[in-house]
C-alpha atoms as a printed R data frame, in Angstrom:
    type eleno elety resid chain resno       x       y       z
1   ATOM     1    CA   MET     A     1  -9.753  11.347 -16.085
2   ATOM     2    CA   LYS     A     2 -11.181   8.490 -13.618
3   ATOM     3    CA   ILE     A     3  -8.910   7.257 -11.472
4   ATOM     4    CA   LEU     A     4  -8.572   4.123  -8.387
5   ATOM     5    CA   VAL     A     5  -6.293   4.204  -5.818
6   ATOM     6    CA   CYS     A     6  -6.198   1.217  -3.469
7   ATOM     7    CA   ILE     A     7  -5.715   1.710   0.052
8   ATOM     8    CA   SER     A     8  -4.423  -0.863   3.043
9   ATOM     9    CA   HIS     A     9  -5.353   0.055   6.502
10  ATOM    10    CA   VAL     A    10  -2.260  -1.172   8.252
11  ATOM    11    CA   PRO     A    11  -0.500  -0.911  11.678
12  ATOM    12    CA   ASP     A    12   1.668   2.260  12.105
13  ATOM    13    CA   THR     A    13   5.105   1.701  11.633
14  ATOM    14    CA   THR     A    14   6.030   1.989  15.376
15  ATOM    15    CA   ALA     A    15   3.515  -0.039  16.849
16  ATOM    16    CA   LYS     A    16   4.642  -2.902  19.015
17  ATOM    17    CA   ILE     A    17   3.447  -6.495  17.356
18  ATOM    18    CA   SER     A    18   2.150  -8.899  18.911
19  ATOM    19    CA   PHE     A    19  -0.290 -12.021  18.170
20  ATOM    20    CA   THR     A    20  -3.101 -14.137  19.657
21  ATOM    21    CA   ASP     A    21  -4.795 -17.500  18.346
22  ATOM    22    CA   GLU     A    22  -1.541 -19.294  18.998
23  ATOM    23    CA   GLY     A    23  -0.393 -17.276  16.381
24  ATOM    24    CA   THR     A    24  -2.371 -17.316  13.640
25  ATOM    25    CA   THR     A    25  -3.498 -13.419  14.259
26  ATOM    26    CA   TYR     A    26  -2.166 -10.038  14.805
27  ATOM    27    CA   ASN     A    27  -3.625  -8.934  18.171
28  ATOM    28    CA   LYS     A    28  -5.441  -4.982  17.383
29  ATOM    29    CA   ASN     A    29  -5.319  -4.309  20.922
30  ATOM    30    CA   ASN     A    30  -4.005  -0.382  21.223
31  ATOM    31    CA   ILE     A    31  -2.992  -0.156  17.658
32  ATOM    32    CA   GLN     A    32  -2.883   2.799  15.587
33  ATOM    33    CA   PHE     A    33  -3.639   1.990  12.184
34  ATOM    34    CA   ILE     A    34  -2.822   4.194   9.000
35  ATOM    35    CA   ILE     A    35  -2.928   4.512   5.140
36  ATOM    36    CA   SER     A    36   0.188   2.066   4.300
37  ATOM    37    CA   PRO     A    37   2.723   4.517   3.286
38  ATOM    38    CA   TYR     A    38   3.230   3.656  -0.313
39  ATOM    39    CA   GLU     A    39  -0.342   4.037  -1.170
40  ATOM    40    CA   GLU     A    40  -0.622   7.203   0.758
41  ATOM    41    CA   LEU     A    41   2.302   8.420  -1.387
42  ATOM    42    CA   ALA     A    42   0.469   6.967  -4.633
43  ATOM    43    CA   LEU     A    43  -2.668   8.837  -3.278
44  ATOM    44    CA   THR     A    44  -0.841  12.108  -3.149
45  ATOM    45    CA   ARG     A    45   0.162  11.615  -6.438
46  ATOM    46    CA   ALA     A    46  -3.172  10.705  -8.300
47  ATOM    47    CA   LEU     A    47  -4.500  14.297  -5.904
48  ATOM    48    CA   GLU     A    48  -1.755  16.340  -7.561
49  ATOM    49    CA   LEU     A    49  -2.654  15.388 -11.232
50  ATOM    50    CA   THR     A    50  -6.578  15.630 -10.813
51  ATOM    51    CA   GLU     A    51  -5.690  19.047  -9.272
52  ATOM    52    CA   THR     A    52  -4.064  20.336 -12.534
53  ATOM    53    CA   GLN     A    53  -5.704  17.977 -15.484
54  ATOM    54    CA   GLY     A    54  -9.377  17.652 -13.684
55  ATOM    55    CA   GLY     A    55 -11.177  14.161 -13.125
56  ATOM    56    CA   THR     A    56 -12.093  12.475  -9.990
57  ATOM    57    CA   ILE     A    57 -10.260   9.772  -7.326
58  ATOM    58    CA   THR     A    58 -12.198   6.897  -5.721
59  ATOM    59    CA   VAL     A    59 -10.124   5.176  -2.761
60  ATOM    60    CA   ILE     A    60 -11.266   1.363  -2.646
61  ATOM    61    CA   ASN     A    61 -10.451  -1.111   0.696
62  ATOM    62    CA   VAL     A    62 -11.518  -4.656   1.313
63  ATOM    63    CA   GLY     A    63 -11.713  -4.215   5.688
64  ATOM    64    CA   GLU     A    64 -14.830  -4.675   7.864
65  ATOM    65    CA   ALA     A    65 -15.819  -1.617   9.436
66  ATOM    66    CA   GLU     A    66 -12.706  -0.941  11.566
67  ATOM    67    CA   THR     A    67 -11.012   0.225   8.376
68  ATOM    68    CA   GLU     A    68 -13.573   2.989   7.902
69  ATOM    69    CA   PRO     A    69 -11.399   5.765   9.351
70  ATOM    70    CA   THR     A    70  -8.528   4.987   7.300
71  ATOM    71    CA   LEU     A    71 -10.627   5.619   4.215
72  ATOM    72    CA   ARG     A    72 -12.577   8.766   5.791
73  ATOM    73    CA   LYS     A    73  -8.655  10.042   6.154
74  ATOM    74    CA   ALA     A    74  -8.078   9.674   2.245
75  ATOM    75    CA   LEU     A    75 -11.213  11.398   2.130
76  ATOM    76    CA   ALA     A    76  -9.969  14.331   4.039
77  ATOM    77    CA   MET     A    77  -7.289  14.265   1.915
78  ATOM    78    CA   GLY     A    78  -8.922  15.198  -1.045
79  ATOM    79    CA   ALA     A    79 -10.557  12.163  -2.843
80  ATOM    80    CA   THR     A    80 -14.040  12.243  -4.363
81  ATOM    81    CA   ASP     A    81 -15.457   9.186  -2.772
82  ATOM    82    CA   ALA     A    82 -14.805   5.868  -1.260
83  ATOM    83    CA   ILE     A    83 -15.822   1.978  -1.749
84  ATOM    84    CA   ARG     A    84 -15.838  -0.734   1.312
85  ATOM    85    CA   VAL     A    85 -15.790  -3.651   0.579
86  ATOM    86    CA   ASN     A    86 -17.273  -5.533   3.661
87  ATOM    87    CA   ALA     A    87 -14.694  -8.431   3.946
88  ATOM    88    CA   LYS     A    88 -12.035  -9.293   6.110
89  ATOM    89    CA   PRO     A    89  -8.908  -9.452   3.661
90  ATOM    90    CA   THR     A    90  -7.510 -13.115   3.796
91  ATOM    91    CA   ASP     A    91  -5.014 -13.114   0.954
92  ATOM    92    CA   ALA     A    92  -3.496 -11.026  -1.655
93  ATOM    93    CA   PHE     A    93  -5.755 -13.178  -4.297
94  ATOM    94    CA   PHE     A    94  -9.134 -12.311  -2.606
95  ATOM    95    CA   VAL     A    95  -8.202  -8.886  -1.865
96  ATOM    96    CA   ALA     A    96  -7.373  -8.530  -5.883
97  ATOM    97    CA   LYS     A    97 -10.544 -10.392  -7.104
98  ATOM    98    CA   GLN     A    98 -13.109  -7.968  -5.023
99  ATOM    99    CA   ILE     A    99 -11.307  -5.016  -6.349
100 ATOM   100    CA   ALA     A   100 -11.075  -6.169  -9.578
101 ATOM   101    CA   GLU     A   101 -15.222  -6.736  -9.684
102 ATOM   102    CA   ILE     A   102 -15.589  -3.226  -8.716
103 ATOM   103    CA   ALA     A   103 -13.321  -1.786 -11.413
104 ATOM   104    CA   LYS     A   104 -14.790  -3.734 -14.114
105 ATOM   105    CA   GLN     A   105 -18.066  -1.824 -13.082
106 ATOM   106    CA   GLU     A   106 -16.914   1.333 -13.309
107 ATOM   107    CA   ASN     A   107 -14.432   1.736 -16.030
108 ATOM   108    CA   TYR     A   108 -11.520   3.800 -14.537
109 ATOM   109    CA   ASP     A   109  -8.486   4.706 -16.725
110 ATOM   110    CA   VAL     A   110  -6.113   4.358 -13.756
111 ATOM   111    CA   ILE     A   111  -5.685   2.114 -11.016
112 ATOM   112    CA   LEU     A   112  -3.224   3.035  -8.135
113 ATOM   113    CA   THR     A   113  -1.708   0.416  -5.628
114 ATOM   114    CA   GLY     A   114   1.548   0.579  -3.387
115 ATOM   115    CA   LYS     A   115   4.404  -1.711  -4.335
116 ATOM   116    CA   GLU     A   116   3.182  -3.237  -1.156
117 ATOM   117    CA   SER     A   117   1.394  -3.105   2.072
118 ATOM   118    CA   ILE     A   118   4.190  -2.240   5.287
119 ATOM   119    CA   ASP     A   119   1.889  -5.122   7.303
120 ATOM   120    CA   TYR     A   120   2.894  -8.164   5.097
121 ATOM   121    CA   ASN     A   121   4.996  -6.747   2.456
122 ATOM   122    CA   GLY     A   122   3.531  -9.078  -0.460
123 ATOM   123    CA   GLY     A   123   3.812  -6.575  -3.315
124 ATOM   124    CA   GLN     A   124   1.236  -9.420  -5.254
125 ATOM   125    CA   VAL     A   125  -2.430  -6.740  -5.169
126 ATOM   126    CA   GLY     A   126  -1.320  -4.606  -8.298
127 ATOM   127    CA   GLU     A   127  -0.087  -7.644 -10.434
128 ATOM   128    CA   MET     A   128  -3.102  -9.610  -9.588
129 ATOM   129    CA   LEU     A   129  -5.409  -6.833 -10.389
130 ATOM   130    CA   ALA     A   130  -4.136  -6.076 -13.899
131 ATOM   131    CA   GLU     A   131  -4.322  -9.829 -14.575
132 ATOM   132    CA   LEU     A   132  -7.893 -10.123 -13.787
133 ATOM   133    CA   LEU     A   133  -8.641  -7.170 -15.667
134 ATOM   134    CA   ASP     A   134  -6.453  -7.773 -18.552
135 ATOM   135    CA   ILE     A   135  -4.936  -4.891 -18.266
136 ATOM   136    CA   PRO     A   136  -1.114  -3.512 -18.549
137 ATOM   137    CA   SER     A   137   0.946  -3.520 -14.771
138 ATOM   138    CA   ILE     A   138   3.735  -1.377 -14.361
139 ATOM   139    CA   THR     A   139   5.434  -1.975 -11.087
140 ATOM   140    CA   SER     A   140   7.961   0.124  -8.641
141 ATOM   141    CA   VAL     A   141   6.833   3.578 -10.171
142 ATOM   142    CA   SER     A   142   8.402   6.331  -8.750
143 ATOM   143    CA   HIS     A   143   6.814   9.207 -11.484
144 ATOM   144    CA   ILE     A   144   3.477   9.462 -13.173
145 ATOM   145    CA   SER     A   145   2.481  12.046 -15.421
146 ATOM   146    CA   PHE     A   146  -0.281  11.999 -18.058
147 ATOM   147    CA   SER     A   147  -0.044  13.776 -21.301
148 ATOM   148    CA   ASN     A   148  -1.291  13.620 -25.252
149 ATOM   149    CA   GLU     A   149  -3.893  10.723 -24.141
150 ATOM   150    CA   LYS     A   150  -1.074   8.740 -22.907
151 ATOM   151    CA   ALA     A   151   0.567   7.821 -19.292
152 ATOM   152    CA   GLU     A   152   4.817   8.524 -19.152
153 ATOM   153    CA   LEU     A   153   6.024   6.573 -15.970
154 ATOM   154    CA   GLN     A   154   9.313   5.784 -14.646
155 ATOM   155    CA   ARG     A   155  10.349   2.823 -12.438
156 ATOM   156    CA   GLU     A   156  13.266   1.905 -10.931
157 ATOM   157    CA   MET     A   157  15.499  -0.665 -12.208
158 ATOM   158    CA   ASP     A   158  19.400  -2.260 -11.674
159 ATOM   159    CA   GLY     A   159  21.612   0.706 -11.919
160 ATOM   160    CA   GLY     A   160  19.297   3.408 -12.821
161 ATOM   161    CA   TYR     A   161  15.831   4.094 -14.425
162 ATOM   162    CA   GLU     A   162  13.470   2.781 -17.178
163 ATOM   163    CA   LYS     A   163  11.083   5.542 -18.610
164 ATOM   164    CA   LEU     A   164   7.668   4.080 -20.206
165 ATOM   165    CA   GLU     A   165   4.796   5.101 -22.513
166 ATOM   166    CA   CYS     A   166   1.508   3.458 -21.361
167 ATOM   167    CA   ASN     A   167  -2.429   3.247 -22.867
168 ATOM   168    CA   PHE     A   168  -5.065   3.820 -20.640
169 ATOM   169    CA   PRO     A   169  -6.353   1.647 -18.694
170 ATOM   170    CA   PHE     A   170  -3.454   0.267 -16.700
171 ATOM   171    CA   VAL     A   171  -2.468  -0.449 -13.258
172 ATOM   172    CA   ALA     A   172   0.670   1.441 -11.500
173 ATOM   173    CA   SER     A   173   1.923   0.097  -8.139
174 ATOM   174    CA   GLY     A   174   3.507   3.144  -6.243
175 ATOM   175    CA   GLN     A   175   6.802   3.857  -4.707
176 ATOM   176    CA   LYS     A   176   9.063   6.100  -2.792
177 ATOM   177    CA   GLY     A   177   9.241   9.062  -5.231
178 ATOM   178    CA   ILE     A   178   6.013   8.750  -6.953
179 ATOM   179    CA   ALA     A   179   5.277  11.791  -4.621
180 ATOM   180    CA   PRO     A   180   7.468  13.700  -2.899
181 ATOM   181    CA   GLU     A   181   5.636  13.682   0.444
182 ATOM   182    CA   ALA     A   182   2.405  12.398   1.640
183 ATOM   183    CA   LYS     A   183  -0.313  15.118   1.460
184 ATOM   184    CA   ILE     A   184  -1.869  16.447   5.150
185 ATOM   185    CA   PRO     A   185  -5.294  16.924   5.250
186 ATOM   186    CA   ALA     A   186  -5.987  20.236   6.393
187 ATOM   187    CA   MET     A   187  -9.333  20.989   8.602
188 ATOM   188    CA   ARG     A   188 -11.045  21.856   5.845
189 ATOM   189    CA   GLY     A   189 -10.315  18.366   4.359
190 ATOM   190    CA   ILE     A   190 -11.160  16.674   7.428
191 ATOM   191    CA   MET     A   191 -14.441  18.527   7.948
192 ATOM   192    CA   MET     A   192 -15.753  17.798   4.126
193 ATOM   193    CA   ALA     A   193 -14.539  14.028   4.369
194 ATOM   194    CA   ARG     A   194 -17.900  13.565   7.149
195 ATOM   195    CA   GLN     A   195 -19.910  14.596   3.792
196 ATOM   196    CA   LYS     A   196 -18.415  12.392   1.042
197 ATOM   197    CA   PRO     A   197 -19.672   9.423   0.142
198 ATOM   198    CA   LEU     A   198 -18.341   5.964   1.500
199 ATOM   199    CA   LYS     A   199 -20.069   2.964   0.030
200 ATOM   200    CA   VAL     A   200 -20.198  -0.329   1.392
201 ATOM   201    CA   VAL     A   201 -20.663  -3.610  -0.538
202 ATOM   202    CA   GLU     A   202 -20.592  -6.809  -0.292
203 ATOM   203    CA   PRO     A   203 -17.741  -9.060  -1.375
204 ATOM   204    CA   THR     A   204 -17.708 -11.650  -4.548
205 ATOM   205    CA   GLU     A   205 -17.378 -14.934  -3.171
206 ATOM   206    CA   VAL     A   206 -13.786 -16.269  -3.574
207 ATOM   207    CA   ASN     A   207 -12.173 -19.452  -2.276
208 ATOM   208    CA   ASN     A   208  -9.578 -19.066  -0.347
209 ATOM   209    CA   LEU     A   209  -6.081 -19.835  -1.857
210 ATOM   210    CA   THR     A   210  -4.417 -19.533   1.158
211 ATOM   211    CA   GLU     A   211  -4.175 -20.154   4.964
212 ATOM   212    CA   VAL     A   212  -2.637 -18.941   7.723
213 ATOM   213    CA   LYS     A   213  -0.429 -21.536   9.984
214 ATOM   214    CA   ILE     A   214   1.607 -18.883  12.171
215 ATOM   215    CA   HIS     A   215   3.105 -15.374  12.646
216 ATOM   216    CA   THR     A   216   6.138 -15.655  14.988
217 ATOM   217    CA   LEU     A   217   8.585 -12.672  15.837
218 ATOM   218    CA   PRO     A   218  11.992 -12.190  14.994
219 ATOM   219    CA   GLN     A   219  14.567 -13.556  17.155
220 ATOM   220    CA   PRO     A   220  15.386 -10.712  19.893
221 ATOM   221    CA   LYS     A   221  18.764  -8.894  19.149
222 ATOM   222    CA   GLY     A   222  21.714 -10.046  21.156
223 ATOM   223    CA   ALA     A   223  23.214  -7.912  23.853
224 ATOM   224    CA   CYS     A   224  25.806  -4.940  22.846
225 ATOM   225    CA   VAL     A   225  29.450  -5.582  23.396
226 ATOM   226    CA   MET     A   226  31.580  -2.859  23.952
227 ATOM   227    CA   VAL     A   227  35.238  -2.769  23.133
228 ATOM   228    CA   SER     A   228  37.781  -0.612  23.973
229 ATOM   229    CA   PRO     A   229  39.494   1.048  20.649
230 ATOM   230    CA   ASP     A   230  42.595   0.134  21.174
231 ATOM   231    CA   ASN     A   231  41.819  -3.498  21.301
232 ATOM   232    CA   ALA     A   232  41.134  -4.092  17.503
233 ATOM   233    CA   LYS     A   233  42.797  -7.579  17.852
234 ATOM   234    CA   GLU     A   234  39.564  -8.671  20.394
235 ATOM   235    CA   LEU     A   235  36.850  -6.943  17.609
236 ATOM   236    CA   ILE     A   236  38.381  -8.547  14.852
237 ATOM   237    CA   ARG     A   237  38.136 -11.770  16.797
238 ATOM   238    CA   LEU     A   238  34.429 -10.851  17.548
239 ATOM   239    CA   LEU     A   239  33.226 -10.190  14.237
240 ATOM   240    CA   HIS     A   240  34.883 -13.493  13.081
241 ATOM   241    CA   GLU     A   241  34.332 -16.211  15.461
242 ATOM   242    CA   GLU     A   242  30.576 -14.803  16.635
243 ATOM   243    CA   ALA     A   243  29.224 -12.772  14.606
244 ATOM   244    CA   LYS     A   244  30.469 -14.403  11.530
245 ATOM   245    CA   ALA     A   245  31.328 -11.336   9.768
246 ATOM   246    CA   LEU     A   246  34.387 -11.716   8.387
């Protein structure tokens, strides 16, 4: 089994975000970057599958040199090798196009992404990638396994779950549940990651379809209003007239 896992290089969920260049770029100074959590879970499940059924796992990222520590972490978790497309990821189509060009050359059986990256939350790359490769796309996958030369998948839907079978190759976008928890690299894995191949390739030329005009932070939360537990009338008034919740 030959698996490709797409990795996003995103700010840690606890990072304090600010913007520069008149709001067009987020400030990377003093920010800790991580593998996007949904993709970390997808990679963990890929590792579980190859441990029991064999195969290789390549991780890929579209990004500049600053993203290599994130790829090295994926290698430390157990990925076989890594590819970095040497380009700034301008939008989802640009990223999908770069990954598609690599995937066309390598003929992967399965391509895994997260359902969305936690920086822009676009949720578009997996579907665009499948369209560019002309293969099936399964979204919101909470379980995946292989049997009888097919994949068995489970995805969330309104009010329950949907079970599917799919022939190879395909793209699956993983979400919470695809693995119980992300794998933590062991010291041996961290040491071995330094020796694993990390290939850098130049990007394919793609016309930008979108342009960032400005980023804005959400409005700060208002001051907390304390209401006596004996004053239900005042609580109702505040909820009705100020919070507009009633």
